[in-house]
C-alpha atoms as one frame of an Amber mdcrd trajectory, in Angstrom:
protein
  21.624 -70.089   8.093  17.975 -69.132  10.274  17.369 -65.655  11.266  16.286
 -66.318  14.296  20.415 -67.955  15.324  21.866 -65.144  13.658  20.106 -62.792
  16.089  21.096 -64.290  18.950  24.670 -64.624  17.579  24.378 -60.529  16.949
  22.968 -60.504  20.557  25.846 -62.290  22.350  29.116 -61.022  19.785  31.415
 -62.831  19.137  33.539 -63.340  22.274  30.796 -64.660  24.806  29.799 -67.341
  21.730  33.267 -68.718  21.045  33.660 -68.947  24.997  30.152 -70.741  24.548
  31.232 -73.016  21.783  34.630 -73.844  23.547  31.999 -74.820  26.622  29.636
 -76.922  24.619  32.544 -78.899  22.562  33.319 -79.548  25.743  30.497 -80.621
  26.983  29.960 -83.110  23.603  33.671 -84.582  24.642  32.246 -85.456  28.189
  29.677 -86.933  26.307  31.711 -89.136  23.955  33.815 -90.379  27.067  30.899
 -91.184  29.086  29.145 -93.073  26.267  32.732 -95.841  26.068  32.377 -96.147
  29.366  28.623 -96.200  30.048  25.389 -97.590  28.061  25.508 -95.196  25.075
  22.638 -92.061  25.831  21.636 -91.035  22.613  19.645 -88.717  23.886  22.149
 -86.595  25.804  24.613 -87.329  22.806  21.620 -85.917  20.383  21.752 -82.536
  22.575  25.122 -81.788  23.095  25.789 -82.182  19.016  22.769 -80.033  18.263
  24.484 -77.285  21.131  27.727 -78.197  19.590  26.096 -77.277  15.708  24.365
 -74.006  16.884  27.202 -72.721  17.971  30.002 -74.169  15.199  26.956 -72.354
  13.220  27.011 -68.765  14.848  30.933 -69.118  14.735  31.004 -69.058  11.358
  28.400 -66.559  10.684  30.487 -63.715  13.303  34.053 -64.793  11.597  31.739
 -64.648   8.042  33.252 -67.901   7.174  31.999 -69.155   3.527  30.291 -72.401
   3.840  31.569 -73.180   0.265  35.063 -72.953   0.829  34.281 -74.885   4.186
  33.009 -77.436   2.253  36.068 -77.541   0.174  37.913 -78.073   3.189  36.032
 -81.007   3.548  36.437 -82.541   0.267  40.097 -81.786   0.831  40.340 -83.487
   4.161  38.276 -86.494   2.787  40.331 -87.429  -0.290  43.457 -87.307   2.192
  41.962 -89.231   4.214  41.098 -92.435   1.386  44.280 -91.649  -0.390  45.999
 -92.789   3.446  43.657 -95.850   3.825  44.628 -96.394   0.517  48.136 -96.520
   0.906  48.263 -98.486   4.232  45.700-101.028   2.559  47.814-101.750  -0.529
  50.781-101.877   2.040  48.599-104.782   3.752  47.597-106.595   0.928  51.583
-106.771  -0.088
């Protein structure tokens, strides 16, 4: 993680950054919904994604979570989803 992002996380501490993460995830959710019903706003969407990514990085750091373990969970979830898709495709092909 970027040392500047660590400095920000260390300054604001865990509870404040958890609250900020929740706020930023909400703003991204709202932007995604706006994009559904309006012209896609790439600039705003990218900004909201960046905010969430920054806050997630801080959340991971402040909670001493390991990126390797997160990557393993992601891999398992991808495999599980692909298995579900495969089952649906095989069912439809019958």
